N, C-alpha and C positions, 0 to 999 in steps of 0.2 A: 334191518339196520345196516347202515353203510359200514364197510370194513376196509382195512388196509393190512398189508403184510408187515410183520415185524422185520426190521432191517437186520436183525441179529440172527433170528432162528427161522424166519419165514412163516411163522404162525399167523393165521388170520385173526386180527383183533379189531375191536371197535375203532372207528376212524378218529374219535376224540379221546382215545385212551392215551394216558401219559406214560404208562409203563406196560410192557408185555406181560400178561398174566402167566405165561409159560416160563420165559427165561428171565423176566425182571428187567429187561433192557429198557433204557429210556427212549421214549418215542416222540420227543419234542421236535421242534423245528430243525431241519438239517443245518449243520454248521455253515455250509457255503451260503445258505440263504441268510443266516444271521450276519455273516461277514458283509454280504452285499447290502443288507439293510443298514448296518452300522456305517459302511462306507458312504452310502447315499446321504445319511444324516450328517456325517462329517462335512461332505461337500456342500450341502445346503447351509450348514452353520458357518463354514468358512466364507462362502459366498455372501451371506448376510453380513458378516463382520467386515469383509472387504468393502462392501457397498456402504455400510454405515460409516466406516473410517474415512472412505473417500468423500462422502458427503460432509463429514465433520471438517476435513481438511479444506474442502472447497468453501465451506461457510466461514472458516477462520481466515482464509485468504481474502475473501470478499469483504469481511468485516475490517481487516487491516487496510485494504485499499480504500474503503469508504472513510476510514478514520482520518486519512490524509487529505481528503477532498473537502471543499467548502461545504459547510453545514447546510447552506441554502442551494447548493448545486451550481453556483455561479463559477465561471471561469475567467471572466473579464471584469476589471474594476477601474473605476475612475477616481479622480482626486477625492480624498476623504471618504471613500468607500472601503470597508474593511473585509479582507479575506479572513475567514475563521474556520479552522478545523478543530479536531479534538485536542491539539497540542499548542497551536500557534494562532495569534491574531496579528495581522500585518495591515497597516494603513499607510497609503501614500499621502502625506500631509502638505507638502509644498513642492512646487516646480518652478525653477528659474531657467527659462529657455535661452538666456543669453548671459550666462554668468561671467562677470568681468573682474572678480576680485583676485586676479592673478598679478604677478609682477613681471618685469621685463624678461626675467630668465625663463619663467614658465608660460609666457604668452604663447597661445596656440597659433597655428598657421592661419592665413587669411581665408582658407576655404572651409573652415570648420567653426562651429559654435560650441561653446561648452554648456552642457545641460547639467544643472545641479538639482537633484531630486532628494527630498527628505522623506524618510520612512520612520514610522513608529512601530516597534515590534514588541510583542508581549508573550511571555510563557504562561499559557492558560491551562496547560496539561498537568498531569500528576508527577512528571519528571522533576527531580530536583535541579537539573541543569538542562538548558536548551541553548544551543549555540547558533548564532547568526553571523554571517560574514558577507562581505561584498561578493565573494565567489558564488554565493547562492543566487545572485541576480545577474541578468544579462540584458543589455539594451540593444534594440534593433531599430534602425532607421530605414524605412521602406524595405523591411525584411532582411536587411544586411547588418551583420554583427558590428557593433560600435566598440571602439577602443576605450578602455577606461582611462580617465585623466588623473594623473598623479599630482597631488598638491600637498602642501604643508601649511595648514591654517587651523588653529584651535577653534575658530569660529564655526568651522564646518567639520565637525567630528565625524570620522569614518564610521560606517555601520559595521562594527565588529564588536560583538558582545556575547558573553556567556551569562545567561540569565537564570537565576533561581526561580523556583515555582512562584508564580504570582507577580514577578517583577517585569519591568519594561525598560526599553532603551530607545533613544532617538538618535539617528545618524544619517549621514549624507552619502549619496552615490554621485560621482561626477563622470561624465562621458564626453568624448569628442564626437560631435554629430555633424555630418556634412551639411553645409548651408543649403537651404531650399528643401530639406527633407519634409515630406508631406505626412508621413505616418511614423510616429515614434512610440515604441512600447518597451516596457521592461518585463521580462519573463522571470518567473520564480518557480522552481521545482520543489514542491513540498517534500518529496522523498524520491531521490534519484533511482532507487531500485524498485519503486512501485510505478507501474504504467499509469498514464492518464492523470497525473497529479500536477502537471504544469499549468500555471495560471498567468494572466497578463494584466499589467497595470498600464492603462492608456495615458501616455504622457502628452501626446499631441495627436 
């Protein structure tokens, strides 16, 4: 029979003995070994928790990013094509590439045309309020930022609206575009603090 020495009195006892038959001392696993085992278990547990939490955060971020992107994965839209994510539906419904309803005071210079673009926006999410503004949109002519044209005409209502859930609004954006521009686009950033949510509406 295999034996071991009692750590208290030195008596030879059976290797699997729980107590020394001579002095009654406990002969279980050494304390240092127990501490090491507990420490290792804690490290494994903490590592698993950190990994699990990290994956959960990554999944949450990815889900948030995807919720702002177009449901069909599109990034470019033409006239009457709708961008639609989890919160918003936006459609470019009209384009006037030589808008002339200005007066003598607001008449533009000879080297630019006024582009008037109509959008329909709709709150299709769960939020009670969704805000849309001209500041959410930017026009580019041949990749150069265009200046917004300021006007005062009730016929061309500005695209500024706070929409309740399920409501929609129709409004106009007007810009000064250099004559002869070959490519004209309007960019819209679905969420400024989320990467890769910018889309484009092809005007020309």
